[in-house]
C-alpha positions in Angstrom: 124.9 -17.4 -71.8 127.8 -19.7 -72.4 130.5 -19.9 -74.9 130.0 -23.7 -75.4 127.7 -26.3 -73.8 129.0 -26.7 -70.2 127.8 -29.1 -67.6 126.0 -27.5 -64.7 128.6 -26.4 -62.2 127.7 -25.5 -58.7 129.0 -22.2 -57.4 131.7 -23.0 -54.9 132.5 -19.4 -54.0 130.5 -16.2 -53.5 131.9 -12.8 -54.0 130.4 -9.3 -54.2 132.5 -8.5 -57.3 134.2 -10.8 -59.8 136.7 -9.2 -62.1 137.5 -11.0 -65.3 140.9 -9.9 -66.6 144.1 -9.0 -64.7 145.4 -6.1 -66.8 145.4 -2.5 -65.7 141.6 -2.1 -65.9 140.9 -5.2 -63.8 143.7 -4.8 -61.2 143.0 -1.1 -60.7 139.3 -1.8 -60.2 140.2 -4.4 -57.6 142.4 -1.9 -55.8 139.8 0.8 -55.9 137.2 -1.6 -54.5 139.6 -2.9 -51.8 140.3 0.6 -50.5 136.6 1.1 -50.0 136.3 -2.2 -48.0 134.8 -4.3 -50.8 136.0 -7.8 -51.2 136.1 -9.6 -54.5 138.1 -11.8 -56.9 140.2 -11.4 -60.1 140.5 -14.3 -62.6 143.1 -14.1 -65.4 143.4 -16.7 -68.1 147.2 -16.3 -68.3 149.7 -15.7 -65.6 150.5 -12.2 -64.4 153.9 -11.9 -66.1 153.8 -9.5 -69.0 156.3 -10.3 -71.7 156.0 -7.2 -73.9 156.3 -3.5 -72.9 152.9 -2.4 -74.4 151.6 0.9 -72.9 153.9 3.2 -71.1 152.3 6.7 -70.7 150.5 7.4 -67.5 148.8 10.8 -67.5 148.0 13.0 -64.5 144.4 11.6 -64.0 145.8 8.1 -64.0 148.5 9.0 -61.5 145.8 10.5 -59.2 144.1 7.1 -59.2 147.4 5.3 -58.8 148.2 7.5 -55.8 144.8 6.6 -54.3 145.5 2.9 -54.5 149.1 3.2 -53.2 151.3 2.6 -56.3 152.1 6.1 -57.6 155.3 6.5 -55.6 156.8 3.3 -56.8 155.9 4.1 -60.4 157.6 7.4 -60.2 160.6 5.9 -58.6 161.0 3.3 -61.3 160.4 5.7 -64.1 162.8 8.1 -65.8 164.1 11.3 -64.2 162.2 14.4 -65.3 165.0 15.7 -67.6 165.3 12.4 -69.6 162.1 11.7 -71.3 159.8 14.7 -72.0 160.6 14.9 -75.7 159.5 13.3 -78.9 161.8 13.6 -81.9 161.9 12.9 -85.6 165.1 11.7 -87.4 166.0 10.3 -90.8 167.8 7.6 -88.8 170.2 7.5 -85.9 173.2 6.8 -88.1 174.1 5.7 -91.6 176.5 5.9 -94.5 175.7 9.5 -95.7 175.4 13.0 -94.3 171.6 12.6 -94.8 171.5 9.7 -92.3 171.4 10.5 -88.6 169.8 13.9 -89.4 167.4 15.4 -86.9 164.2 16.6 -88.5 162.6 18.2 -85.4 161.4 17.6 -81.9 158.6 18.7 -79.5 158.2 18.9 -75.7 155.9 16.1 -74.6 153.8 14.7 -71.8 153.9 17.8 -69.5 157.6 18.6 -69.9 159.5 21.8 -70.9 157.2 24.7 -71.6 154.1 22.5 -70.9 155.1 22.1 -67.3 153.2 25.1 -65.9 150.0 24.1 -67.8 150.1 20.6 -66.5 150.8 21.8 -62.9 147.4 23.7 -63.0 145.5 20.5 -63.8 146.7 18.2 -61.0 148.9 17.8 -58.0 150.4 14.7 -59.7 152.8 14.8 -62.6 152.8 12.7 -65.8 154.7 9.4 -65.5 156.3 6.9 -67.9 156.8 3.2 -67.2 156.3 0.3 -69.5 153.2 -1.8 -68.8 155.2 -4.9 -68.1 156.5 -3.1 -65.0 153.2 -1.3 -64.2 151.3 -4.6 -64.3 153.8 -6.2 -61.9 153.3 -3.3 -59.4 149.5 -3.5 -59.7 149.5 -7.3 -59.2 151.7 -7.1 -56.1 149.4 -4.5 -54.6 146.3 -6.3 -55.5 147.6 -9.6 -54.0 148.1 -7.7 -50.7 144.6 -6.3 -50.9 142.8 -9.5 -51.8 145.2 -12.2 -50.7 144.5 -15.6 -52.4 141.8 -14.0 -54.7 144.0 -12.8 -57.6 143.9 -16.0 -59.6 146.2 -16.7 -62.5 145.6 -19.2 -65.3 141.9 -19.3 -64.4 139.8 -18.8 -67.5 136.1 -17.7 -67.8 134.2 -20.2 -69.9 130.6 -19.5 -69.1 128.5 -16.7 -67.7 124.9 -17.0 -66.6 122.9 -14.0 -65.4 120.0 -14.1 -63.0 118.1 -11.8 -60.7 120.8 -12.1 -58.0 123.7 -11.3 -60.2 125.8 -13.9 -62.2 127.3 -17.3 -61.9 130.7 -17.5 -63.7 132.0 -20.9 -64.8 135.8 -20.9 -64.8 138.5 -23.4 -65.7 141.5 -23.6 -63.4 144.3 -24.6 -65.7 146.7 -25.3 -62.8 144.5 -27.7 -61.0 142.7 -28.8 -64.2 139.3 -28.4 -62.7 136.1 -26.4 -63.5 134.1 -24.6 -60.9 131.5 -21.9 -60.4 131.7 -18.4 -58.8 128.6 -16.5 -57.8 129.0 -12.7 -58.0 126.6 -9.9 -57.4 128.5 -7.9 -60.1 131.0 -8.8 -62.8 133.6 -6.5 -64.3 134.5 -7.6 -67.8 138.1 -6.4 -68.2 139.3 -9.2 -70.4 140.1 -7.2 -73.5 136.9 -8.2 -75.2 138.1 -11.8 -75.6 135.4 -13.7 -73.9 132.8 -11.7 -71.9 131.7 -9.6 -74.9 131.0 -12.8 -76.9 129.1 -14.4 -74.1 127.0 -11.3 -73.6 126.5 -10.7 -77.3 128.0 -7.2 -77.1 129.4 -5.9 -80.4 131.8 -3.1 -81.2 131.5 -0.1 -83.6 134.3 1.6 -85.4 137.1 0.8 -87.8 139.1 -2.4 -87.4 142.4 -3.8 -88.8 143.7 -0.4 -89.6 147.3 -1.3 -89.7 149.6 -4.3 -89.3 152.5 -3.7 -86.9 155.5 -5.6 -85.8 157.2 -4.5 -82.6 160.7 -5.8 -81.6 161.5 -5.7 -77.9 165.3 -5.8 -77.4 168.3 -4.8 -75.4 171.1 -2.9 -77.1 173.7 -0.1 -76.5 172.5 2.9 -78.4 174.2 5.5 -76.2 176.4 6.6 -79.1 173.5 7.2 -81.4 170.2 8.0 -79.7 168.8 11.4 -78.8 169.7 11.8 -75.1 166.5 13.6 -74.2 163.9 11.9 -76.4 161.8 9.0 -75.1 160.3 8.4 -78.5 161.9 8.8 -81.9 160.2 8.5 -85.2 162.2 7.8 -88.4 161.0 9.5 -91.6 162.5 7.6 -94.4 161.8 6.8 -98.1 160.6 3.3 -97.2 157.9 4.8 -95.1 156.3 6.4 -98.2 156.0 9.7 -96.5 155.1 8.4 -93.0 157.5 7.0 -90.4 159.4 3.8 -91.3 159.5 3.0 -87.6 159.4 4.4 -84.0 162.0 3.7 -81.3 161.0 3.8 -77.7 163.4 3.8 -74.7 162.2 1.5 -71.9 164.8 1.7 -69.1 165.0 0.2 -66.6 167.4 2.1 -64.3 169.0 4.2 -67.1 167.1 6.3 -69.5 167.6 8.6 -72.5 170.3 7.3 -74.8 171.6 5.1 -72.1 168.4 3.1 -71.9 169.4 -0.6 -71.9 166.0 -1.8 -73.4 164.1 -0.6 -76.4 161.1 -1.3 -78.5 161.0 -0.7 -82.3 157.6 -0.5 -83.9 157.4 -1.0 -87.7 154.7 -1.2 -90.2 154.9 -4.5 -92.1 152.4 -5.4 -94.8 151.0 -8.9 -94.0 152.0 -10.1 -97.4 155.6 -9.0 -96.9 157.7 -12.2 -96.9 159.7 -11.1 -93.9 156.6 -10.9 -91.7 157.1 -14.3 -90.1 160.9 -14.3 -90.4 162.3 -13.2 -87.0 165.8 -12.7 -88.3 164.6 -10.6 -91.2 162.5 -8.5 -88.9 165.5 -7.8 -86.6 167.6 -6.9 -89.7 164.9 -4.5 -90.8 164.9 -2.9 -87.3 168.7 -2.4 -87.5 168.3 -0.8 -91.0 165.7 1.6 -89.8 167.8 2.6 -86.8 170.7 3.0 -89.2 173.2 0.7 -87.5 173.3 -2.5 -89.5 175.8 -4.2 -87.2 174.1 -3.3 -84.0 174.3 -6.0 -81.4 170.8 -6.8 -80.2 169.4 -9.2 -77.6 165.9 -9.8 -78.8 163.4 -10.5 -76.0 160.2 -10.8 -78.0 158.6 -9.9 -81.3 154.9 -9.0 -81.3 152.6 -8.9 -84.3 149.4 -6.9 -83.9 146.8 -4.7 -85.6 145.4 -1.5 -84.3 141.8 -0.5 -84.4 139.5 2.2 -83.2 136.4 0.6 -81.7 133.9 1.3 -78.9 131.6 -1.3 -77.4 127.9 -0.9 -78.2 127.0 -1.4 -74.6 129.0 -0.9 -71.4 126.5 -2.6 -69.1 124.5 -5.8 -69.5 122.6 -6.5 -66.3 125.1 -7.1 -63.5 128.1 -7.1 -65.9 130.1 -4.0 -66.7 132.7 -3.7 -69.6 135.9 -1.8 -68.8 139.2 -1.2 -70.5 139.9 -2.9 -73.8 136.7 -4.8 -73.5 134.9 -1.5 -73.8 137.2 0.5 -76.1 140.3 -0.2 -78.2 142.5 2.6 -79.4 145.2 3.2 -81.9 148.4 3.7 -80.0 148.9 7.4 -81.0 148.3 9.5 -77.9 148.7 6.8 -75.4 145.1 6.9 -74.3 144.2 3.2 -74.1 145.6 2.3 -70.6 144.7 5.8 -69.3 141.1 5.5 -70.4 140.9 2.0 -68.8 142.1 3.4 -65.5 139.5 6.1 -65.8 136.8 3.4 -66.2 138.0 1.7 -63.0 137.9 5.0 -61.0 134.4 5.7 -62.3 132.9 2.3 -61.8 134.5 1.2 -58.5 133.1 4.0 -56.3 129.6 3.3 -57.7 129.8 -0.4 -57.1 131.0 0.3 -53.5 128.3 2.8 -52.8 125.6 0.4 -54.0 127.0 -2.6 -52.1 127.2 -0.4 -49.0 123.5 0.6 -49.3 124.4 4.2 -50.0 123.0 4.3 -53.5 120.5 2.5 -55.7 120.9 0.6 -58.9 120.3 3.8 -60.9 123.8 5.0 -60.0 125.2 2.0 -61.8 123.3 3.0 -64.9 125.4 6.2 -65.1 128.5 4.2 -65.9 127.7 3.7 -69.5 126.7 7.2 -70.6 129.6 8.8 -68.7 132.4 6.5 -69.8 131.2 5.6 -73.3 131.3 9.3 -74.4 134.8 9.7 -73.0 135.8 6.5 -74.9 134.4 7.8 -78.1 136.2 11.1 -77.8 139.5 9.4 -77.0 139.3 6.8 -79.8 138.5 9.6 -82.3 141.4 11.7 -81.0 143.8 8.7 -81.2 142.7 8.1 -84.8 143.3 11.7 -85.7 146.7 11.7 -84.0 147.7 8.9 -86.4 147.4 11.4 -89.2 149.7 14.1 -87.8 153.0 12.5 -88.6 152.7 11.9 -92.4 152.7 15.7 -93.3 156.2 15.8 -92.0 157.4 13.4 -94.7 155.3 15.2 -97.3 156.9 18.5 -96.4 160.3 17.0 -96.9 159.3 15.8 -100.4 158.5 12.1 -99.7 155.5 10.5 -101.2 153.8 7.2 -101.9 155.4 5.0 -104.5 158.8 6.7 -104.3 161.9 4.6 -104.6 164.6 4.6 -101.9 167.0 6.4 -104.2 164.4 9.0 -105.2 163.5 9.5 -101.6 167.0 10.1 -100.4 167.4 12.6 -103.2 164.3 14.5 -102.0 165.7 14.5 -98.4 168.9 15.9 -100.0 166.8 18.8 -101.4 165.2 19.3 -98.0 168.6 19.5 -96.3 170.1 21.8 -99.0 171.2 25.4 -98.6 168.7 26.5 -101.3 165.5 28.4 -101.4 163.6 25.1 -102.0 165.4 23.6 -99.1 164.5 26.5 -96.8 160.9 26.3 -98.0 160.7 22.6 -97.2 162.4 22.9 -93.8 159.9 25.7 -92.9 157.0 23.5 -94.0 158.5 20.6 -92.1 158.8 22.6 -88.9 155.1 23.6 -89.2 154.1 19.9 -89.7 156.2 18.9 -86.6 154.5 21.6 -84.5 151.1 20.3 -85.5 151.9 17.2 -83.5 151.4 19.2 -80.3 147.7 18.0 -80.6 149.1 14.6 -79.7 152.0 15.3 -77.3 150.5 18.3 -75.4 146.9 17.0 -75.3 146.3 18.1 -71.7 142.6 18.9 -72.3 142.0 15.4 -73.7 143.7 13.8 -70.7 142.5 16.0 -67.9 139.7 18.2 -69.2 137.0 15.6 -70.1 133.7 16.0 -68.4 130.4 14.1 -68.1 127.3 15.7 -69.4 124.9 12.9 -68.6 125.2 10.8 -65.5 125.5 11.0 -61.7 125.3 14.8 -61.6 122.9 17.7 -61.6 123.6 20.2 -64.4 123.5 23.8 -63.3 122.8 25.3 -66.7 126.2 26.9 -67.1 128.2 26.7 -70.3 131.5 24.7 -70.6 134.7 26.7 -70.1 136.2 28.5 -73.0 138.2 26.3 -75.3 136.6 23.1 -74.0 136.8 21.5 -77.5 140.5 22.1 -77.7 142.8 19.1 -77.3 145.5 21.3 -75.7 144.0 24.2 -73.8 142.9 23.2 -70.3 140.7 25.5 -68.1 139.9 24.4 -64.6 136.2 24.3 -63.9 133.8 23.3 -61.1 130.9 23.0 -63.5 129.0 19.7 -62.8 130.6 16.8 -64.6 134.1 18.3 -64.6 137.0 17.2 -62.4 137.2 19.2 -59.3 139.8 22.0 -59.8 143.2 21.5 -58.3 144.1 24.4 -56.0 146.9 24.4 -53.5 145.4 25.3 -50.1 147.3 26.0 -46.9 146.6 23.3 -44.2 147.7 23.4 -40.6 151.1 21.9 -41.3 151.7 22.1 -45.1 149.9 22.8 -48.3 147.3 20.4 -49.6 145.5 20.1 -52.9 141.8 20.5 -53.0 141.8 17.4 -55.2 143.3 15.4 -52.3 140.5 16.4 -49.9 137.9 14.4 -51.7 136.7 11.4 -49.6 136.8 7.9 -51.1 133.2 7.0 -49.9 130.2 9.3 -49.7 130.4 12.8 -51.2 132.5 15.8 -50.3 130.9 19.3 -50.0 133.2 22.3 -50.5 132.0 25.5 -48.9 133.3 28.8 -47.8 134.6 28.7 -44.2 132.4 31.7 -43.2 129.3 29.9 -44.2 130.3 26.4 -43.1 128.1 26.0 -40.1 124.9 26.3 -42.0 126.1 23.9 -44.7 127.2 21.4 -42.0 123.8 21.3 -40.5 122.1 20.8 -43.9 124.6 18.1 -44.9 124.1 16.2 -41.6 120.3 16.1 -42.1 120.4 15.4 -45.9 123.0 12.7 -45.6 121.0 11.0 -42.9 117.9 11.1 -45.0 119.8 9.8 -48.1 121.8 7.1 -46.2 125.1 8.4 -47.7 127.6 10.5 -45.8 128.4 14.0 -46.9 131.7 15.4 -45.7 132.0 19.2 -45.5 135.3 20.9 -46.4 135.5 24.5 -45.3 137.9 26.6 -47.5 139.3 30.0 -46.6 139.5 29.7 -42.8 142.4 29.1 -40.4 142.4 25.3 -41.0 142.4 25.5 -44.8 143.6 28.8 -46.1 143.0 30.2 -49.7 145.3 33.2 -49.3 145.5 33.9 -53.0 141.8 33.4 -53.6 142.4 30.8 -56.2 139.6 28.5 -55.0 137.1 31.3 -55.0 138.2 32.2 -58.5 137.8 28.7 -60.1 134.9 27.4 -58.0 132.3 29.6 -59.7 130.3 30.1 -56.5 129.6 33.1 -54.2 130.3 33.2 -50.4 127.3 31.0 -49.6 127.5 28.6 -52.5 128.8 25.0 -52.5 130.3 22.4 -54.7 129.4 18.7 -54.2 132.1 16.3 -55.4 131.9 12.5 -56.0 134.6 10.1 -54.9 136.1 10.0 -58.4 136.7 13.8 -58.0 134.0 14.8 -60.5 131.7 17.6 -59.5 128.1 16.3 -59.0 126.3 19.4 -58.0 127.0 23.1 -57.6 125.0 26.1 -56.4 126.4 29.6 -56.8 124.5 30.9 -53.7 122.8 29.0 -50.9 119.2 28.0 -51.7 116.4 29.0 -49.3 116.2 25.5 -48.0 119.6 24.0 -48.0 118.6 20.7 -46.6 115.9 20.1 -49.2 118.0 21.3 -52.1 120.9 19.1 -51.1 118.6 16.1 -50.4 117.1 16.4 -53.9 120.6 16.5 -55.4 121.6 13.4 -53.5 118.6 11.5 -54.7 119.2 12.6 -58.3 122.9 11.6 -58.1 122.7 8.4 -56.1 119.3 6.8 -57.0 117.7 8.2 -60.1 118.7 6.6 -63.4 120.0 9.3 -65.8 118.3 10.2 -69.1 120.1 7.9 -71.5 121.2 8.8 -75.1 119.4 7.3 -78.0 119.5 3.6 -78.4 121.5 3.7 -81.7 124.8 2.0 -80.8 126.5 4.1 -83.6 125.3 7.4 -82.0 128.3 9.6 -81.6 130.6 7.4 -83.6 130.3 9.1 -87.0 133.6 11.0 -86.4 135.4 7.8 -85.5 134.2 6.2 -88.7 135.3 9.2 -90.7 138.8 9.2 -89.1 139.1 5.5 -89.6 138.1 5.7 -93.2 140.8 8.4 -93.8 143.4 6.0 -92.4 142.2 3.1 -94.4 142.3 5.0 -97.7 145.7 6.4 -96.8 144.5 9.9 -97.6 147.6 11.3 -96.0 149.5 8.1 -95.6 148.2 7.9 -92.0 148.1 4.1 -92.2 151.9 4.2 -92.1 152.1 5.6 -88.6 153.2 3.4 -85.8 154.5 3.4 -82.3 154.8 0.6 -79.8 151.4 -0.6 -78.6 150.0 1.5 -75.8 146.3 0.9 -76.2 
């Protein structure tokens, strides 16, 4: 498989894992492999300097992974203080010539802040973080360079990929040395955004494309006299948005946040036929107009033109090659799920590759990557598409509509703001429309409650927790496929989360302290037979107290039961009570998890994508003016 005819190039280097692409998916995979003792290489066609903010939201599951690879503390330190960003707001503008300009329409708590704080604290020992990707990428790159020194290679482009029984030979072009050479790898992770590897492998994508044209302006300016001091993200509902936002303003820091943020990004929907689309000065002028400060001094750093889409790759594995991140799924920005889903791919794939390379598992384990992660990607892409439709009803409730003139629109906003029965009715409808956006900004169950139904796990026949289809309501569960519940336990010195007791290699067996001896004997024998370590964690005794009985409550097991957890913190097996032959039962579970290929879904690549297609078509038709909803790119 090659992109173009290439002369035979000998493989000059040999690595267990080659990662193509140096964004969050690729660099996080490298770090996850490195902490498990696996060496490899990353090749990136560009350098590792990001010139545009892009993604910025880092949910609690992502921050668990970032804590594992040693970057979480720095990300928290460089991000905003907790009281300066957990809010999204809607305004007519920040300022302007009339009393209708600079009017606040509404706001919501967001990303685990305010009243959502206790709910998010139940899900994870980590808190939500916010840091623009241009800074996250730099942190990941620095850490990856330490982990694989000399093997994080910039300006090295993949131009050919040949698969064989021993793995793959990648042909790369070093644009610094101007030479072409080969790299043999047992496995390849395609994390290149779908730019090259997918084409070489013949992997297509399913879902709506070219849903909207967006221009984002990255700039520095002093907005301290105008911006909402607590809102990280501000949408502007204006007549020129035809019912949807005319733009979205995001504070970027660094150092100072809220209204004092020195850097900002403004995302605006611009029709590709609009004459200003390639006129940088006109685009900056438009950004000033949307903000409502026409004479605002702005230092423009970059202007980005892009389209958003909602697609999922038809395959996530082709022989020794695995698609991850944007190569596997691309999301609308609404909901901030793109980077986070990519990090989830890395956490899922890396432990499996490490286990197979260490001889602890068979190739069947690698076959579980696609059914597990593809279904999560489908769910997240669909949710992102539906999030895009949650803003437009705000404008409609205010009286704005498609085809309205600017003069007519401001008149409707005047009615909305008036002290009249109609004004009161519109404001009440607007408040309800704003509240509906909690499906986006309080989407804890999307972020933390996803589970695997098919894969490296043994189902126990129990039903999912109540409310499992909700975007918001999260219920901890130790049902196989779910993330292990987070419970604070009392260690010898300080409290520790059950989530942090999971081992990075092998599997972790949680049992009751009173029954631990029997399970330790079974685990020692079964793990020896399987060739994979099983570490026993005894809960409820003097070394690891559960004084409030919370672990016993959420675990779903009796005093002799057990919960087997994978290195990515997902439950692989659970028994409510000890089986008659613990060693045999545990051994069978290990074989099923580590060696047997899972039953795969149907071969139809569109299976499960109907809802994505429906949501995308709604956007394309502008049924609720959803195609006018933009934020900065975070997918």
